[in-house]
PDB file of N, CA, C, O and CB in Angstrom:
ATOM      1  N   MET A   1      31.459 171.508 -50.476  1.00  0.00           N
ATOM      2  CA  MET A   1      30.699 173.117 -50.609  1.00  0.00           C
ATOM      3  C   MET A   1      30.970 173.653 -49.677  1.00  0.00           C
ATOM      4  O   MET A   1      31.207 174.844 -49.877  1.00  0.00           O
ATOM      5  CB  MET A   1      29.205 173.351 -50.698  1.00  0.00           C
ATOM      6  N   ALA A   2      31.109 173.156 -48.115  1.00  0.00           N
ATOM      7  CA  ALA A   2      31.725 173.998 -46.991  1.00  0.00           C
ATOM      8  C   ALA A   2      33.117 174.464 -46.590  1.00  0.00           C
ATOM      9  O   ALA A   2      33.520 175.247 -45.729  1.00  0.00           O
ATOM     10  CB  ALA A   2      31.431 173.456 -46.053  1.00  0.00           C
ATOM     11  N   GLU A   3      34.004 173.343 -47.967  1.00  0.00           N
ATOM     12  CA  GLU A   3      35.555 173.614 -47.956  1.00  0.00           C
ATOM     13  C   GLU A   3      35.789 174.708 -48.961  1.00  0.00           C
ATOM     14  O   GLU A   3      36.832 175.361 -48.983  1.00  0.00           O
ATOM     15  CB  GLU A   3      36.475 172.267 -48.360  1.00  0.00           C
ATOM     16  N   GLN A   4      34.579 174.925 -49.962  1.00  0.00           N
ATOM     17  CA  GLN A   4      34.683 176.079 -50.913  1.00  0.00           C
ATOM     18  C   GLN A   4      34.564 177.206 -49.832  1.00  0.00           C
ATOM     19  O   GLN A   4      35.515 177.866 -49.414  1.00  0.00           O
ATOM     20  CB  GLN A   4      33.454 176.124 -52.187  1.00  0.00           C
ATOM     21  N   ASP A   5      33.232 177.334 -49.431  1.00  0.00           N
ATOM     22  CA  ASP A   5      33.129 178.296 -48.253  1.00  0.00           C
ATOM     23  C   ASP A   5      34.517 178.855 -47.772  1.00  0.00           C
ATOM     24  O   ASP A   5      34.856 180.002 -48.063  1.00  0.00           O
ATOM     25  CB  ASP A   5      32.434 177.558 -47.033  1.00  0.00           C
ATOM     26  N   THR A   6      35.430 177.890 -46.915  1.00  0.00           N
ATOM     27  CA  THR A   6      36.438 177.694 -46.549  1.00  0.00           C
ATOM     28  C   THR A   6      37.237 178.570 -46.718  1.00  0.00           C
ATOM     29  O   THR A   6      37.503 179.553 -46.026  1.00  0.00           O
ATOM     30  CB  THR A   6      36.747 176.840 -46.856  1.00  0.00           C
ATOM     31  N   ASN A   7      37.810 178.063 -48.068  1.00  0.00           N
ATOM     32  CA  ASN A   7      38.469 178.603 -48.605  1.00  0.00           C
ATOM     33  C   ASN A   7      38.211 179.885 -49.274  1.00  0.00           C
ATOM     34  O   ASN A   7      39.093 180.531 -49.839  1.00  0.00           O
ATOM     35  CB  ASN A   7      38.792 177.879 -49.120  1.00  0.00           C
ATOM     36  N   LYS A   8      36.931 180.247 -49.191  1.00  0.00           N
ATOM     37  CA  LYS A   8      36.983 181.620 -50.151  1.00  0.00           C
ATOM     38  C   LYS A   8      36.677 182.671 -48.792  1.00  0.00           C
ATOM     39  O   LYS A   8      36.975 183.865 -48.798  1.00  0.00           O
ATOM     40  CB  LYS A   8      35.504 181.701 -51.708  1.00  0.00           C
ATOM     41  N   THR A   9      36.014 181.951 -47.631  1.00  0.00           N
ATOM     42  CA  THR A   9      36.230 183.139 -46.793  1.00  0.00           C
ATOM     43  C   THR A   9      37.393 183.156 -46.329  1.00  0.00           C
ATOM     44  O   THR A   9      37.394 183.987 -45.421  1.00  0.00           O
ATOM     45  CB  THR A   9      35.411 183.294 -45.766  1.00  0.00           C
ATOM     46  N   ALA A  10      38.813 182.510 -46.493  1.00  0.00           N
ATOM     47  CA  ALA A  10      40.041 182.225 -45.866  1.00  0.00           C
ATOM     48  C   ALA A  10      40.440 184.025 -46.675  1.00  0.00           C
ATOM     49  O   ALA A  10      40.671 185.150 -46.234  1.00  0.00           O
ATOM     50  CB  ALA A  10      41.047 180.365 -46.426  1.00  0.00           C
ATOM     51  N   THR A  11      40.310 183.281 -48.245  1.00  0.00           N
ATOM     52  CA  THR A  11      40.731 184.463 -49.132  1.00  0.00           C
ATOM     53  C   THR A  11      40.603 186.081 -48.980  1.00  0.00           C
ATOM     54  O   THR A  11      41.365 186.985 -49.323  1.00  0.00           O
ATOM     55  CB  THR A  11      40.098 184.231 -50.202  1.00  0.00           C
ATOM     56  N   TYR A  12      39.202 186.087 -48.260  1.00  0.00           N
ATOM     57  CA  TYR A  12      38.847 187.319 -48.002  1.00  0.00           C
ATOM     58  C   TYR A  12      39.415 187.897 -47.101  1.00  0.00           C
ATOM     59  O   TYR A  12      39.876 189.038 -47.105  1.00  0.00           O
ATOM     60  CB  TYR A  12      37.779 187.434 -47.815  1.00  0.00           C
ATOM     61  N   VAL A  13      39.404 186.698 -45.823  1.00  0.00           N
ATOM     62  CA  VAL A  13      39.947 187.430 -44.427  1.00  0.00           C
ATOM     63  C   VAL A  13      41.645 187.818 -44.858  1.00  0.00           C
ATOM     64  O   VAL A  13      41.937 188.888 -44.325  1.00  0.00           O
ATOM     65  CB  VAL A  13      39.838 186.119 -42.799  1.00  0.00           C
ATOM     66  N   ALA A  14      42.514 187.388 -45.460  1.00  0.00           N
ATOM     67  CA  ALA A  14      43.685 187.190 -45.770  1.00  0.00           C
ATOM     68  C   ALA A  14      44.186 188.235 -47.092  1.00  0.00           C
ATOM     69  O   ALA A  14      45.329 188.669 -47.236  1.00  0.00           O
ATOM     70  CB  ALA A  14      43.737 185.700 -46.001  1.00  0.00           C
ATOM     71  N   GLY A  15      43.217 188.456 -47.839  1.00  0.00           N
ATOM     72  CA  GLY A  15      43.733 189.759 -48.553  1.00  0.00           C
ATOM     73  C   GLY A  15      42.933 191.200 -48.022  1.00  0.00           C
ATOM     74  O   GLY A  15      43.252 192.350 -48.323  1.00  0.00           O
ATOM     75  N   GLY A  16      41.790 190.763 -47.135  1.00  0.00           N
ATOM     76  CA  GLY A  16      41.530 192.189 -46.261  1.00  0.00           C
ATOM     77  C   GLY A  16      42.478 192.782 -45.234  1.00  0.00           C
ATOM     78  O   GLY A  16      42.486 193.976 -44.937  1.00  0.00           O
ATOM     79  N   ALA A  17      43.269 191.866 -44.717  1.00  0.00           N
ATOM     80  CA  ALA A  17      44.157 192.272 -43.709  1.00  0.00           C
ATOM     81  C   ALA A  17      45.533 192.615 -44.356  1.00  0.00           C
ATOM     82  O   ALA A  17      46.479 193.084 -43.722  1.00  0.00           O
ATOM     83  CB  ALA A  17      44.272 191.175 -42.639  1.00  0.00           C
ATOM     84  N   LEU A  18      45.540 192.357 -45.555  1.00  0.00           N
ATOM     85  CA  LEU A  18      47.185 192.412 -46.529  1.00  0.00           C
ATOM     86  C   LEU A  18      46.477 193.965 -46.838  1.00  0.00           C
ATOM     87  O   LEU A  18      46.987 194.727 -46.016  1.00  0.00           O
ATOM     88  CB  LEU A  18      47.630 190.907 -48.427  1.00  0.00           C
ATOM     89  N   GLY A  19      45.616 194.631 -47.603  1.00  0.00           N
ATOM     90  CA  GLY A  19      45.242 195.212 -48.273  1.00  0.00           C
ATOM     91  C   GLY A  19      45.401 196.307 -46.829  1.00  0.00           C
ATOM     92  O   GLY A  19      46.166 197.260 -46.977  1.00  0.00           O
ATOM     93  N   LEU A  20      44.702 196.162 -45.502  1.00  0.00           N
ATOM     94  CA  LEU A  20      44.874 197.100 -44.400  1.00  0.00           C
ATOM     95  C   LEU A  20      46.211 197.279 -43.821  1.00  0.00           C
ATOM     96  O   LEU A  20      46.616 198.347 -43.361  1.00  0.00           O
ATOM     97  CB  LEU A  20      44.047 196.735 -43.375  1.00  0.00           C
ATOM     98  N   LEU A  21      46.825 196.270 -43.861  1.00  0.00           N
ATOM     99  CA  LEU A  21      48.476 196.172 -43.768  1.00  0.00           C
ATOM    100  C   LEU A  21      49.215 197.444 -44.684  1.00  0.00           C
ATOM    101  O   LEU A  21      49.890 198.399 -44.299  1.00  0.00           O
ATOM    102  CB  LEU A  21      49.032 194.507 -44.486  1.00  0.00           C
ATOM    103  N   VAL A  22      48.864 197.107 -45.799  1.00  0.00           N
ATOM    104  CA  VAL A  22      49.346 198.043 -46.943  1.00  0.00           C
ATOM    105  C   VAL A  22      48.739 199.673 -47.272  1.00  0.00           C
ATOM    106  O   VAL A  22      49.239 200.579 -47.939  1.00  0.00           O
ATOM    107  CB  VAL A  22      49.041 197.195 -48.205  1.00  0.00           C
ATOM    108  N   GLY A  23      47.623 199.611 -46.603  1.00  0.00           N
ATOM    109  CA  GLY A  23      46.815 201.066 -46.713  1.00  0.00           C
ATOM    110  C   GLY A  23      47.670 201.559 -45.225  1.00  0.00           C
ATOM    111  O   GLY A  23      48.328 202.599 -45.222  1.00  0.00           O
ATOM    112  N   LEU A  24      47.585 200.875 -44.273  1.00  0.00           N
ATOM    113  CA  LEU A  24      48.291 201.769 -43.096  1.00  0.00           C
ATOM    114  C   LEU A  24      49.649 202.359 -43.312  1.00  0.00           C
ATOM    115  O   LEU A  24      50.099 203.472 -43.037  1.00  0.00           O
ATOM    116  CB  LEU A  24      48.474 200.937 -41.845  1.00  0.00           C
ATOM    117  N   ALA A  25      50.273 201.121 -43.981  1.00  0.00           N
ATOM    118  CA  ALA A  25      51.688 201.708 -44.461  1.00  0.00           C
ATOM    119  C   ALA A  25      51.670 202.839 -45.044  1.00  0.00           C
ATOM    120  O   ALA A  25      52.143 203.888 -44.607  1.00  0.00           O
ATOM    121  CB  ALA A  25      52.385 200.944 -45.356  1.00  0.00           C
ATOM    122  N   ALA A  26      51.025 202.638 -46.232  1.00  0.00           N
ATOM    123  CA  ALA A  26      51.160 203.573 -47.270  1.00  0.00           C
ATOM    124  C   ALA A  26      50.683 205.407 -46.753  1.00  0.00           C
ATOM    125  O   ALA A  26      51.009 206.539 -47.109  1.00  0.00           O
ATOM    126  CB  ALA A  26      50.103 202.865 -48.543  1.00  0.00           C
ATOM    127  N   ALA A  27      49.854 204.854 -45.848  1.00  0.00           N
ATOM    128  CA  ALA A  27      48.958 206.724 -45.119  1.00  0.00           C
ATOM    129  C   ALA A  27      49.975 206.831 -44.482  1.00  0.00           C
ATOM    130  O   ALA A  27      50.461 207.958 -44.382  1.00  0.00           O
ATOM    131  CB  ALA A  27      47.252 206.963 -43.884  1.00  0.00           C
ATOM    132  N   HIS A  28      50.812 205.389 -43.669  1.00  0.00           N
ATOM    133  CA  HIS A  28      51.916 206.339 -42.404  1.00  0.00           C
ATOM    134  C   HIS A  28      52.974 206.962 -43.064  1.00  0.00           C
ATOM    135  O   HIS A  28      53.263 208.130 -42.801  1.00  0.00           O
ATOM    136  CB  HIS A  28      52.796 205.338 -41.145  1.00  0.00           C
ATOM    137  N   MET A  29      53.874 206.000 -44.287  1.00  0.00           N
ATOM    138  CA  MET A  29      54.428 206.929 -45.048  1.00  0.00           C
ATOM    139  C   MET A  29      53.937 208.110 -45.597  1.00  0.00           C
ATOM    140  O   MET A  29      54.793 208.944 -45.301  1.00  0.00           O
ATOM    141  CB  MET A  29      54.782 206.423 -45.831  1.00  0.00           C
ATOM    142  N   TYR A  30      52.950 208.733 -46.299  1.00  0.00           N
ATOM    143  CA  TYR A  30      52.426 209.392 -46.788  1.00  0.00           C
ATOM    144  C   TYR A  30      52.770 210.790 -45.594  1.00  0.00           C
ATOM    145  O   TYR A  30      53.531 211.721 -45.859  1.00  0.00           O
ATOM    146  CB  TYR A  30      51.084 208.743 -47.153  1.00  0.00           C
ATOM    147  N   ALA A  31      52.147 210.662 -44.525  1.00  0.00           N
ATOM    148  CA  ALA A  31      52.014 211.584 -43.179  1.00  0.00           C
ATOM    149  C   ALA A  31      53.988 211.686 -42.969  1.00  0.00           C
ATOM    150  O   ALA A  31      54.709 212.620 -43.319  1.00  0.00           O
ATOM    151  CB  ALA A  31      50.839 210.488 -41.460  1.00  0.00           C
ATOM    152  N   ARG A  32      54.323 210.620 -42.415  1.00  0.00           N
ATOM    153  CA  ARG A  32      55.779 211.144 -42.249  1.00  0.00           C
ATOM    154  C   ARG A  32      56.513 211.843 -43.333  1.00  0.00           C
ATOM    155  O   ARG A  32      57.378 212.604 -42.899  1.00  0.00           O
ATOM    156  CB  ARG A  32      56.609 210.073 -41.939  1.00  0.00           C
ATOM    157  N   THR A  33      56.396 211.791 -44.726  1.00  0.00           N
ATOM    158  CA  THR A  33      56.760 212.593 -45.465  1.00  0.00           C
ATOM    159  C   THR A  33      56.456 213.910 -45.632  1.00  0.00           C
ATOM    160  O   THR A  33      57.339 214.735 -45.867  1.00  0.00           O
ATOM    161  CB  THR A  33      56.641 212.170 -46.217  1.00  0.00           C
ATOM    162  N   ALA A  34      55.047 214.265 -45.514  1.00  0.00           N
ATOM    163  CA  ALA A  34      54.413 215.461 -45.439  1.00  0.00           C
ATOM    164  C   ALA A  34      54.739 215.963 -43.939  1.00  0.00           C
ATOM    165  O   ALA A  34      54.348 217.054 -43.526  1.00  0.00           O
ATOM    166  CB  ALA A  34      52.852 215.300 -45.795  1.00  0.00           C
ATOM    167  N   GLU A  35      55.301 215.291 -43.365  1.00  0.00           N
ATOM    168  CA  GLU A  35      55.883 216.043 -41.677  1.00  0.00           C
ATOM    169  C   GLU A  35      57.249 216.364 -42.431  1.00  0.00           C
ATOM    170  O   GLU A  35      57.385 217.549 -42.737  1.00  0.00           O
ATOM    171  CB  GLU A  35      56.121 214.697 -39.820  1.00  0.00           C
ATOM    172  N   GLU A  36      58.282 215.500 -42.779  1.00  0.00           N
ATOM    173  CA  GLU A  36      59.329 215.936 -42.828  1.00  0.00           C
ATOM    174  C   GLU A  36      59.624 216.916 -43.853  1.00  0.00           C
ATOM    175  O   GLU A  36      60.784 217.250 -44.096  1.00  0.00           O
ATOM    176  CB  GLU A  36      59.998 215.036 -42.825  1.00  0.00           C
ATOM    177  N   GLN A  37      58.444 217.472 -44.573  1.00  0.00           N
ATOM    178  CA  GLN A  37      58.745 218.379 -45.885  1.00  0.00           C
ATOM    179  C   GLN A  37      58.404 219.702 -44.881  1.00  0.00           C
ATOM    180  O   GLN A  37      59.032 220.759 -44.829  1.00  0.00           O
ATOM    181  CB  GLN A  37      57.557 218.095 -47.586  1.00  0.00           C
ATOM    182  N   TYR A  38      57.006 219.241 -43.969  1.00  0.00           N
ATOM    183  CA  TYR A  38      56.305 221.188 -43.820  1.00  0.00           C
ATOM    184  C   TYR A  38      56.798 221.018 -42.639  1.00  0.00           C
ATOM    185  O   TYR A  38      56.545 222.083 -42.076  1.00  0.00           O
ATOM    186  CB  TYR A  38      54.286 221.860 -43.884  1.00  0.00           C
ATOM    187  N   GLY A  39      57.545 220.105 -41.637  1.00  0.00           N
ATOM    188  CA  GLY A  39      58.377 220.456 -40.145  1.00  0.00           C
ATOM    189  C   GLY A  39      57.829 220.120 -39.242  1.00  0.00           C
ATOM    190  O   GLY A  39      58.448 219.433 -38.429  1.00  0.00           O
ATOM    191  N   GLU A  40      56.656 220.405 -39.035  1.00  0.00           N
ATOM    192  CA  GLU A  40      55.684 220.152 -37.979  1.00  0.00           C
ATOM    193  C   GLU A  40      54.205 219.058 -38.590  1.00  0.00           C
ATOM    194  O   GLU A  40      53.954 218.816 -39.770  1.00  0.00           O
ATOM    195  CB  GLU A  40      55.169 221.855 -37.451  1.00  0.00           C
ATOM    196  N   VAL A  41      53.779 218.789 -37.925  1.00  0.00           N
ATOM    197  CA  VAL A  41      52.396 217.693 -37.746  1.00  0.00           C
ATOM    198  C   VAL A  41      51.132 219.301 -38.443  1.00  0.00           C
ATOM    199  O   VAL A  41      50.769 220.352 -37.914  1.00  0.00           O
ATOM    200  CB  VAL A  41      52.017 216.894 -35.164  1.00  0.00           C
ATOM    201  N   THR A  42      50.882 218.700 -39.715  1.00  0.00           N
ATOM    202  CA  THR A  42      49.816 219.710 -40.321  1.00  0.00           C
ATOM    203  C   THR A  42      48.904 218.989 -40.825  1.00  0.00           C
ATOM    204  O   THR A  42      49.110 217.793 -40.623  1.00  0.00           O
ATOM    205  CB  THR A  42      50.254 220.663 -41.377  1.00  0.00           C
ATOM    206  N   ALA A  43      47.687 219.287 -41.581  1.00  0.00           N
ATOM    207  CA  ALA A  43      47.237 218.615 -42.892  1.00  0.00           C
ATOM    208  C   ALA A  43      48.175 218.556 -44.494  1.00  0.00           C
ATOM    209  O   ALA A  43      48.465 219.419 -45.322  1.00  0.00           O
ATOM    210  CB  ALA A  43      45.892 219.401 -43.153  1.00  0.00           C
ATOM    211  N   PRO A  44      48.336 217.639 -44.426  1.00  0.00           N
ATOM    212  CA  PRO A  44      48.843 217.123 -45.978  1.00  0.00           C
ATOM    213  C   PRO A  44      48.351 217.773 -46.795  1.00  0.00           C
ATOM    214  O   PRO A  44      47.133 217.936 -46.731  1.00  0.00           O
ATOM    215  CB  PRO A  44      48.562 215.792 -46.461  1.00  0.00           C
ATOM    216  N   LYS A  45      49.221 218.479 -48.028  1.00  0.00           N
ATOM    217  CA  LYS A  45      48.263 219.171 -49.205  1.00  0.00           C
ATOM    218  C   LYS A  45      47.521 217.965 -49.816  1.00  0.00           C
ATOM    219  O   LYS A  45      47.773 216.775 -49.629  1.00  0.00           O
ATOM    220  CB  LYS A  45      49.194 220.048 -50.516  1.00  0.00           C
ATOM    221  N   ALA A  46      46.223 218.696 -50.847  1.00  0.00           N
ATOM    222  CA  ALA A  46      45.751 217.863 -51.290  1.00  0.00           C
ATOM    223  C   ALA A  46      46.447 217.061 -52.474  1.00  0.00           C
ATOM    224  O   ALA A  46      47.177 217.758 -53.179  1.00  0.00           O
ATOM    225  CB  ALA A  46      44.739 218.329 -51.461  1.00  0.00           C
ATOM    226  N   ILE A  47      46.356 215.795 -52.796  1.00  0.00           N
ATOM    227  CA  ILE A  47      46.013 215.442 -54.262  1.00  0.00           C
ATOM    228  C   ILE A  47      45.987 215.713 -55.117  1.00  0.00           C
ATOM    229  O   ILE A  47      44.808 215.605 -55.452  1.00  0.00           O
ATOM    230  CB  ILE A  47      45.424 215.243 -54.574  1.00  0.00           C
ATOM    231  N   ASP A  48      46.550 216.075 -55.921  1.00  0.00           N
ATOM    232  CA  ASP A  48      45.823 216.968 -57.229  1.00  0.00           C
ATOM    233  C   ASP A  48      45.231 215.457 -58.074  1.00  0.00           C
ATOM    234  O   ASP A  48      45.600 214.361 -57.652  1.00  0.00           O
ATOM    235  CB  ASP A  48      47.320 218.199 -58.462  1.00  0.00           C
ATOM    236  N   THR A  49      44.544 215.540 -58.962  1.00  0.00           N
ATOM    237  CA  THR A  49      43.595 214.844 -59.739  1.00  0.00           C
ATOM    238  C   THR A  49      44.313 214.052 -60.414  1.00  0.00           C
ATOM    239  O   THR A  49      44.065 212.847 -60.438  1.00  0.00           O
ATOM    240  CB  THR A  49      42.754 215.575 -60.545  1.00  0.00           C
ATOM    241  N   GLY A  50      45.389 214.629 -61.118  1.00  0.00           N
ATOM    242  CA  GLY A  50      46.377 213.850 -62.047  1.00  0.00           C
ATOM    243  C   GLY A  50      46.730 212.625 -60.816  1.00  0.00           C
ATOM    244  O   GLY A  50      46.406 211.439 -60.859  1.00  0.00           O
ATOM    245  N   ASP A  51      47.260 213.119 -60.068  1.00  0.00           N
ATOM    246  CA  ASP A  51      48.288 211.905 -59.389  1.00  0.00           C
ATOM    247  C   ASP A  51      47.573 211.307 -58.687  1.00  0.00           C
ATOM    248  O   ASP A  51      48.045 210.415 -57.981  1.00  0.00           O
ATOM    249  CB  ASP A  51      49.518 212.243 -58.519  1.00  0.00           C
ATOM    250  N   ALA A  52      45.779 211.706 -58.650  1.00  0.00           N
ATOM    251  CA  ALA A  52      44.811 210.762 -58.110  1.00  0.00           C
ATOM    252  C   ALA A  52      44.499 209.272 -59.278  1.00  0.00           C
ATOM    253  O   ALA A  52      44.295 208.072 -59.091  1.00  0.00           O
ATOM    254  CB  ALA A  52      43.318 211.789 -57.842  1.00  0.00           C
ATOM    255  N   PHE A  53      44.595 210.083 -60.382  1.00  0.00           N
ATOM    256  CA  PHE A  53      44.405 209.091 -61.705  1.00  0.00           C
ATOM    257  C   PHE A  53      45.736 208.136 -61.511  1.00  0.00           C
ATOM    258  O   PHE A  53      45.713 206.907 -61.445  1.00  0.00           O
ATOM    259  CB  PHE A  53      44.425 210.048 -63.436  1.00  0.00           C
ATOM    260  N   LYS A  54      47.049 209.088 -61.426  1.00  0.00           N
ATOM    261  CA  LYS A  54      47.587 207.912 -61.862  1.00  0.00           C
ATOM    262  C   LYS A  54      48.139 206.481 -60.701  1.00  0.00           C
ATOM    263  O   LYS A  54      48.795 205.467 -60.940  1.00  0.00           O
ATOM    264  CB  LYS A  54      48.753 208.522 -62.668  1.00  0.00           C
ATOM    265  N   ILE A  55      47.320 207.170 -59.033  1.00  0.00           N
ATOM    266  CA  ILE A  55      47.313 205.985 -58.015  1.00  0.00           C
ATOM    267  C   ILE A  55      46.466 205.145 -58.421  1.00  0.00           C
ATOM    268  O   ILE A  55      46.677 203.934 -58.358  1.00  0.00           O
ATOM    269  CB  ILE A  55      46.988 206.269 -56.637  1.00  0.00           C
ATOM    270  N   GLY A  56      44.856 205.914 -59.129  1.00  0.00           N
ATOM    271  CA  GLY A  56      44.192 204.702 -59.489  1.00  0.00           C
ATOM    272  C   GLY A  56      43.979 203.473 -60.344  1.00  0.00           C
ATOM    273  O   GLY A  56      43.345 202.436 -60.150  1.00  0.00           O
ATOM    274  N   MET A  57      44.887 204.024 -61.592  1.00  0.00           N
ATOM    275  CA  MET A  57      45.261 203.148 -62.631  1.00  0.00           C
ATOM    276  C   MET A  57      46.528 202.120 -62.075  1.00  0.00           C
ATOM    277  O   MET A  57      46.524 200.917 -62.336  1.00  0.00           O
ATOM    278  CB  MET A  57      45.694 204.094 -63.946  1.00  0.00           C
ATOM    279  N   ALA A  58      47.491 202.708 -61.359  1.00  0.00           N
ATOM    280  CA  ALA A  58      48.247 201.466 -60.638  1.00  0.00           C
ATOM    281  C   ALA A  58      47.581 200.695 -59.960  1.00  0.00           C
ATOM    282  O   ALA A  58      47.822 199.497 -60.113  1.00  0.00           O
ATOM    283  CB  ALA A  58      49.203 201.756 -59.774  1.00  0.00           C
ATOM    284  N   LEU A  59      46.709 201.026 -59.155  1.00  0.00           N
ATOM    285  CA  LEU A  59      45.746 199.824 -58.099  1.00  0.00           C
ATOM    286  C   LEU A  59      44.446 198.717 -59.300  1.00  0.00           C
ATOM    287  O   LEU A  59      44.168 197.520 -59.230  1.00  0.00           O
ATOM    288  CB  LEU A  59      44.379 201.215 -56.560  1.00  0.00           C
ATOM    289  N   VAL A  60      43.998 199.696 -60.180  1.00  0.00           N
ATOM    290  CA  VAL A  60      43.375 198.742 -60.853  1.00  0.00           C
ATOM    291  C   VAL A  60      44.685 197.691 -61.961  1.00  0.00           C
ATOM    292  O   VAL A  60      44.304 196.724 -62.622  1.00  0.00           O
ATOM    293  CB  VAL A  60      42.109 199.685 -61.747  1.00  0.00           C
ATOM    294  N   ALA A  61      46.075 198.126 -61.938  1.00  0.00           N
ATOM    295  CA  ALA A  61      46.442 196.885 -62.898  1.00  0.00           C
ATOM    296  C   ALA A  61      46.766 196.259 -61.705  1.00  0.00           C
ATOM    297  O   ALA A  61      46.471 195.068 -61.808  1.00  0.00           O
ATOM    298  CB  ALA A  61      47.687 196.955 -64.187  1.00  0.00           C
ATOM    299  N   LEU A  62      47.311 196.558 -60.450  1.00  0.00           N
ATOM    300  CA  LEU A  62      47.718 195.448 -59.429  1.00  0.00           C
ATOM    301  C   LEU A  62      46.350 194.588 -59.280  1.00  0.00           C
ATOM    302  O   LEU A  62      46.423 193.363 -59.379  1.00  0.00           O
ATOM    303  CB  LEU A  62      48.273 196.131 -57.840  1.00  0.00           C
ATOM    304  N   VAL A  63      45.339 195.099 -59.089  1.00  0.00           N
ATOM    305  CA  VAL A  63      44.181 194.213 -58.786  1.00  0.00           C
ATOM    306  C   VAL A  63      44.059 193.373 -59.721  1.00  0.00           C
ATOM    307  O   VAL A  63      43.492 192.318 -59.436  1.00  0.00           O
ATOM    308  CB  VAL A  63      42.959 194.815 -58.613  1.00  0.00           C
ATOM    309  N   ARG A  64      44.574 193.590 -61.188  1.00  0.00           N
ATOM    310  CA  ARG A  64      44.610 192.550 -62.421  1.00  0.00           C
ATOM    311  C   ARG A  64      45.825 191.607 -62.036  1.00  0.00           C
ATOM    312  O   ARG A  64      45.834 190.476 -61.549  1.00  0.00           O
ATOM    313  CB  ARG A  64      44.885 193.351 -64.047  1.00  0.00           C
ATOM    314  N   GLN A  65      46.414 192.098 -62.257  1.00  0.00           N
ATOM    315  CA  GLN A  65      47.676 191.248 -61.701  1.00  0.00           C
ATOM    316  C   GLN A  65      47.335 190.104 -60.539  1.00  0.00           C
ATOM    317  O   GLN A  65      47.476 188.885 -60.639  1.00  0.00           O
ATOM    318  CB  GLN A  65      48.781 192.349 -61.003  1.00  0.00           C
ATOM    319  N   ILE A  66      46.925 190.746 -59.594  1.00  0.00           N
ATOM    320  CA  ILE A  66      46.513 189.858 -58.608  1.00  0.00           C
ATOM    321  C   ILE A  66      45.338 188.487 -58.546  1.00  0.00           C
ATOM    322  O   ILE A  66      45.274 187.457 -57.875  1.00  0.00           O
ATOM    323  CB  ILE A  66      46.158 190.756 -57.803  1.00  0.00           C
ATOM    324  N   SER A  67      44.536 189.076 -59.570  1.00  0.00           N
ATOM    325  CA  SER A  67      43.262 188.067 -60.150  1.00  0.00           C
ATOM    326  C   SER A  67      44.061 187.402 -61.357  1.00  0.00           C
ATOM    327  O   SER A  67      43.458 186.450 -61.853  1.00  0.00           O
ATOM    328  CB  SER A  67      41.623 189.019 -60.789  1.00  0.00           C
ATOM    329  N   ASP A  68      44.980 187.629 -61.787  1.00  0.00           N
ATOM    330  CA  ASP A  68      45.857 187.035 -62.762  1.00  0.00           C
ATOM    331  C   ASP A  68      46.815 185.762 -61.921  1.00  0.00           C
ATOM    332  O   ASP A  68      47.712 185.102 -62.446  1.00  0.00           O
ATOM    333  CB  ASP A  68      46.851 188.359 -63.451  1.00  0.00           C
ATOM    334  N   LEU A  69      46.503 185.691 -60.993  1.00  0.00           N
ATOM    335  CA  LEU A  69      47.358 184.734 -59.719  1.00  0.00           C
ATOM    336  C   LEU A  69      46.498 183.694 -59.880  1.00  0.00           C
ATOM    337  O   LEU A  69      47.062 182.622 -59.661  1.00  0.00           O
ATOM    338  CB  LEU A  69      47.446 185.311 -57.910  1.00  0.00           C
ATOM    339  N   ALA A  70      44.868 183.549 -60.304  1.00  0.00           N
ATOM    340  CA  ALA A  70      43.917 182.081 -59.748  1.00  0.00           C
ATOM    341  C   ALA A  70      44.195 182.097 -61.532  1.00  0.00           C
ATOM    342  O   ALA A  70      44.644 180.956 -61.634  1.00  0.00           O
ATOM    343  CB  ALA A  70      41.706 182.138 -58.697  1.00  0.00           C
ATOM    344  N   VAL A  71      44.206 182.459 -62.459  1.00  0.00           N
ATOM    345  CA  VAL A  71      44.263 181.451 -63.436  1.00  0.00           C
ATOM    346  C   VAL A  71      45.266 180.336 -63.898  1.00  0.00           C
ATOM    347  O   VAL A  71      46.374 180.696 -64.296  1.00  0.00           O
ATOM    348  CB  VAL A  71      44.115 182.037 -64.294  1.00  0.00           C
ATOM    349  N   LYS A  72      45.006 179.268 -63.874  1.00  0.00           N
ATOM    350  CA  LYS A  72      45.995 178.289 -64.658  1.00  0.00           C
ATOM    351  C   LYS A  72      46.588 178.278 -65.449  1.00  0.00           C
ATOM    352  O   LYS A  72      46.012 178.315 -66.536  1.00  0.00           O
ATOM    353  CB  LYS A  72      45.790 177.556 -65.008  1.00  0.00           C
ATOM    354  N   LYS A  73      47.659 178.236 -65.448  1.00  0.00           N
ATOM    355  CA  LYS A  73      49.226 177.449 -66.237  1.00  0.00           C
ATOM    356  C   LYS A  73      49.136 177.038 -66.934  1.00  0.00           C
ATOM    357  O   LYS A  73      48.326 176.200 -66.537  1.00  0.00           O
ATOM    358  CB  LYS A  73      50.033 176.546 -65.891  1.00  0.00           C
ATOM    359  N   PRO A  74      49.419 176.631 -68.707  1.00  0.00           N
ATOM    360  CA  PRO A  74      49.192 175.434 -68.826  1.00  0.00           C
ATOM    361  C   PRO A  74      50.371 174.891 -68.933  1.00  0.00           C
ATOM    362  O   PRO A  74      50.479 173.673 -69.069  1.00  0.00           O
ATOM    363  CB  PRO A  74      48.389 175.144 -69.730  1.00  0.00           C
TER     364      PRO A  74
END
């Protein structure tokens, strides 16, 4: 039981760290692109609802693919 808890904790920590790094990289690329587009550091334009929906659906698909990695294949 303790080994299962250790594995689960390690999975959460690794997933959280990976999510943090990917999120920071995405924010950096978004800010850098906005800076290049507008010339100086300003507030980036608001994300359209349709774009936010597309990103959300892509994230749902990514999470489903990651969770499918835990399924044992025959």
